[in-house]
Backbone as a ProteinNet text record, in pm:
[ID]
protein_1_A
[PRIMARY]
MGGGKKGKPKLAKELAPIKEKEKKKEEKKETKVYTGLLVDQKTLEDIKKDIMKMKFITPYQLHSKYNIKYSVAKDIIEMFESQKLLKAIKTGRRLGIYVPAS
[TERTIARY]
8983.9	8979.8	8956.1	8853.1	8815.7	8892.5	8998.2	9085	8974.9	8956.5	8903.8	8985.8	8976	9060.6	9122.7	9232.1	9301.7	9360.6	9271.9	9288	9328.2	9270.3	9271.7	9213	9225.9	9130.6	9008.8	8841.3	8766.8	8794.3	8855.8	8870.8	8946.1	9063.8	9127.1	9059.6	8945.7	8890.7	8823.6	8760.7	8641.8	8767.1	8847.6	8960.9	9030.1	9027.4	9060.6	9047.9	8925.8	8855.4	8840.4	8869.7	8840.1	8987.4	9051.6	9213.5	9209.3	9222.4	9196.5	9127.7	9025.9	8970.1	9020.9	9090	9167.3	9280.9	9355	9460.4	9391.3	9289.3	9237.9	9230.9	9161.6	9149.6	9261.8	9370.9	9501.1	9536	9547	9575.9	9517.5	9356.7	9328.1	9306.1	9316.7	9403.9	9492	9609.2	9744.1	9737.7	9599.8	9583.3	9482.4	9461.2	9386.9	9493.6	9416.9	9508.9	9385.2	9443.9	9382.7	9389.3	9255.6	9266.4	9244	9223.3	9168.7	9086.4	9054.1	8937.8	8912.3	8963.6	8944.1	8891.9	8940.1	8920.6	9054.1	9098.7	9165.5	9234.2	9281	9287.3	9239.6	9252.2	9139.3	8960.3	8947	8784.2	8791.5	8863.9	8861.8	8853.8	8931.4	8945.8	8792	8769.6	8610.1	8520.8	8500.6	8442.9	8417.2	8521.9	8562.9	8504.5	8559.3	8506.7	8276.4	8251.2	8087.6	8096.2	8122.6	8080.9	7993.6	8149.1	8102.4	7994	7963.5	7852.5	7714.9	7706.1	7572.8	7516.8	7396.1	7305.1	7360.2	7345.6	7339.1	7391.1	7457.4	7549.9	7499	7467.6	7420.2	7561.1	7538.6	7614.1	7559.1	7449.4	7310	7405	7415.6	7417.8	7564.2	7652.9	7768.9	7781.2	7764.7	7723	7653.9	7620.4	7508.2	7605	7637.3	7638.4	7809	7890.6	8054.4	8085.1	7973.9	7955.6	8034.1	8070.3	8162.6	8056.1	8092.5	8054	8025.4	7882.1	7796.1	7866.5	7959.2	8070.3	8212.1	8236.9	8357.2	8297.8	8153.2	8141.9	8119.6	8089.1	8046.7	8196.6	8289.8	8462.6	8503.6	8439	8477.8	8442.9	8287	8224.7	8284.3	8351.5	8395.4	8541.7	8621.7	8721.1	8713.1	8609	8601.2	8596.9	8459.2	8445.5	8502	8651.6	8746.4	8839.6	8840.2	8946.1	8847	8719.7	8681.8	8592.2	8597.9	8503	8339.2	8307	8164.7	8185	8034.4	7957.8	7834.5	7811.8	7707.2	7614.9	7470.6	7321.8	7237.6	7226	7146.9	7222.9	7312.7	7368.6	7280.9	7250.1	7207.1	7265.1	7196.5	7272.5	7312	7194.1	7185.4	7247.2	7192.8	7220.9	7263.6	7327.3	7438	7392.9	7348.9	7311.6	7367	7507.6	7604	7549.4	7664.2	7658.1	7778.1	7832.8	7956.3	7969.1	8071.1	8157.6	8143.1	8195.1	8206	8122.4
2278.2	2143.8	2011.8	1971.3	1908.4	1958.5	1932.9	2015.5	1859	1960.5	1885.9	1816.4	1737	1612	1734.8	1677.6	1750.8	1672.7	1710.8	1610.7	1712.3	1641.3	1731.9	1840.3	1917.8	2060.1	2001.6	2058.3	2029	1993.2	2145.9	2145.4	2051.4	2013.4	1867.1	1749.6	1719.5	1627.1	1591.7	1722.5	1699.1	1725.9	1724.3	1727.1	1593.1	1544.5	1369.2	1317.5	1248	1170	1207.1	1363.8	1454.1	1434.1	1410.4	1427.7	1261.8	1207.7	1029.4	988.2	1049.5	1054.2	1081.7	1231.9	1268.4	1186.3	1128	1084.2	917.7	863.5	784.1	789.9	909.1	932.1	943.5	991.6	1034.6	869	774.1	668.7	631.8	595.4	575.9	639.8	734.7	832.6	790.8	746.2	697.5	546.4	485.1	329.4	368.8	438.5	447.5	429.9	385.4	351.9	367.1	411.3	481.7	310.7	306.8	195.5	219.8	321.5	328.4	268.7	257.1	175.4	64.5	-61.7	-184.7	-224.4	-223.4	-309.3	-313.5	-420.3	-479.2	-432.3	-434.5	-372.2	-455.4	-553	-672.6	-627.3	-607.9	-546	-409.3	-307.6	-151.4	-175.3	-264.4	-280.6	-346.1	-436.4	-512	-395	-351.4	-250.5	-128.3	-84.9	18.4	-23.1	-158.9	-223.2	-183.1	-247.5	-240	-107.8	-16.1	92.1	162.8	148	184	94	30.7	-86.5	-1.5	-22.8	59.7	191.2	214.8	327.1	421.6	380.5	443	401.4	506.6	432.6	490.6	427	462.4	384	446.6	370.1	242.2	219.4	116.4	17.6	34.4	-88.9	-144.1	-45.5	-142.4	-209	-145.2	-234.9	-331.9	-374.6	-498	-566.1	-548.6	-640.3	-642	-562.8	-594	-661.4	-666.2	-703	-540.2	-463.2	-359.7	-302.1	-240	-104.8	-17.8	58.3	155.4	284.3	316.4	406.2	390.2	275.2	268.7	278	223.3	241.6	375.6	487.5	592.4	664.4	642.4	668.9	618.5	511.5	448.2	558.4	554.5	653.5	820.7	841.8	1022.6	964	880.8	896.5	863	803.6	767.5	952.9	986.4	1083.9	1209.8	1196.5	1271.8	1259.7	1112.6	1090.2	1114.7	1161.5	1207.4	1066.8	977.7	823.8	854.1	931	960.2	1062	1105.5	1290.7	1294.1	1327.6	1303.2	1373	1333.8	1390.1	1490.8	1394	1401.1	1414	1481.5	1428.1	1546.1	1490.4	1495.9	1492.2	1500.7	1437.1	1328.6	1220.1	1110.8	1043.8	1057.8	986.1	1072.7	978.9	1020.4	973.9	982.9	905.6	984.7	864.3	933.9	836.6	893.2	800.5	807.7	699.3	698.9	809.9	844	1016.5	1035.8	846.5	879.1	804
-12543.7	-12485.8	-12581.2	-12666.5	-12726.7	-12859.1	-12900	-13039.5	-13145.3	-13247.5	-13396.9	-13421.9	-13540.6	-13576.5	-13680.7	-13709.3	-13786.7	-13941.2	-14020.6	-14159.3	-14284.3	-14357.5	-14553.3	-14521.4	-14582.8	-14596.6	-14703.8	-14684.9	-14771.2	-14892.7	-14941.5	-15058.4	-15130.2	-15061.5	-15093.3	-15120.3	-15045.6	-14989.3	-15173.3	-15212.3	-15298.8	-15419.5	-15460	-15571.9	-15578.5	-15449.9	-15520.7	-15617.6	-15600.1	-15674.9	-15827.3	-15843	-15976.3	-16011.5	-15935	-16004.8	-16061	-15936	-16015	-16145.1	-16178	-16305.9	-16391.4	-16403.5	-16487.5	-16535.1	-16465.9	-16451.9	-16529.1	-16504.9	-16560.8	-16742.6	-16728.4	-16903.1	-16953	-16880.7	-16996.8	-16997.9	-16923.1	-16965.5	-17110.1	-17088.1	-17139.9	-17343	-17311.8	-17462.2	-17527.1	-17434.5	-17507.9	-17554.4	-17526.8	-17565.2	-17681.7	-17709.2	-17871.3	-17979	-18064.7	-18189.8	-18335	-18421.8	-18565.5	-18611.9	-18659.4	-18732.3	-18915.6	-18969	-19104.1	-19150.1	-19241.6	-19357	-19313.5	-19287.8	-19203.1	-19361.4	-19460.9	-19603.6	-19653.5	-19702.4	-19790.3	-19901.5	-19977.1	-20143.1	-20232.2	-20173.2	-20311	-20308	-20170.1	-20165	-20224	-20215.2	-20282.3	-20408.6	-20510.5	-20640.5	-20687.8	-20579.8	-20630.5	-20613.7	-20518.4	-20474.7	-20590.5	-20667	-20766.8	-20902.5	-20950.3	-21032.5	-21040.8	-20907.3	-20912.7	-20927.3	-20917.5	-20849.8	-21049.5	-21104.6	-21254.1	-21307.2	-21251.1	-21333.3	-21272.8	-21178.8	-21099.1	-21149.1	-21165.3	-21185.7	-21077.3	-20947.1	-20866.6	-20700.4	-20656	-20517.2	-20390.1	-20269.9	-20176.5	-20046.9	-19928.9	-19859.4	-19793	-19827.8	-19761.5	-19844.5	-20011.2	-20092.7	-20072	-20036.1	-20007.7	-19864.6	-19765.2	-19614.7	-19661.9	-19719.8	-19779.4	-19833.3	-19964.1	-20033.6	-20010	-19928.9	-19894.9	-19719	-19698	-19577.3	-19480.3	-19512.6	-19397	-19313	-19219.8	-19165.2	-19248.7	-19194.1	-19283.3	-19282.2	-19188.4	-19177.6	-19250.5	-19254.8	-19336.6	-19493.2	-19523.8	-19659.4	-19696.3	-19615.4	-19617.2	-19683.5	-19609.7	-19617.3	-19742.9	-19767.5	-19904	-20047.6	-20032.9	-20109.5	-20104.9	-19985.1	-20021.1	-20040.5	-20013.5	-20079.2	-20250.7	-20308.7	-20445.8	-20494.9	-20413.3	-20466.1	-20450	-20373.8	-20380.1	-20502.3	-20541.6	-20628	-20796.6	-20799.5	-20912.8	-20951.1	-20885.8	-20958.6	-20936.7	-20842.3	-20832.3	-20849.5	-20826.7	-20836.1	-20769.2	-20674.6	-20556.9	-20633.9	-20612.6	-20706	-20604.2	-20478.4	-20360.9	-20249.3	-20167.7	-20043	-19878.2	-19779.3	-19660.4	-19566.7	-19442.5	-19308.4	-19293.4	-19332.8	-19312.6	-19484.2	-19558.1	-19714.3	-19784.2	-19880.8	-19952.6	-20075.1	-20211.8	-20346.6	-20427.7	-20514.3	-20632	-20732.1	-20854.8	-20952.2	-20974.3	-21073.2	-21156.1	-21234.6	-21190.4	-21267.7	-21419.6	-21484.3	-21586.2	-21707.7
[MASK]
++++++++++++++++++++++++++++++++++++++++++++++++++++++++++++++++++++++++++++++++++++++++++++++++++++++

C-alpha cells in the first residue's frame, strides 16, 4: 500500500559527488602551464660571471642578490653543476654549498 519512493540507488547517490570532483580535477590539469626557469638570458649571464668570482655559492646568495625565487636559484645552481661550472662541496636535503669548478 504505501509504496516507497523510487529514486536513485544509494550507491549512485554517493558516487555522484565523487564523479563531479574528478571532472573538476581533470579540467584543472589541462590548464597547467610549465613556466621554466623564469629568468632571462641576461640575468643568467650575470649570474655566471659573478659565480666565477665567488669563493662559495649557496642558493640563498643567488636568491637575495638577484631577487629570484629560492627554488629557481637551486635550479640555476643545478644547471651550472651539470655544465661543470660548479662543483659541490657539501650537499644535503636543505642546503648545498658549491665552489667554482675552475
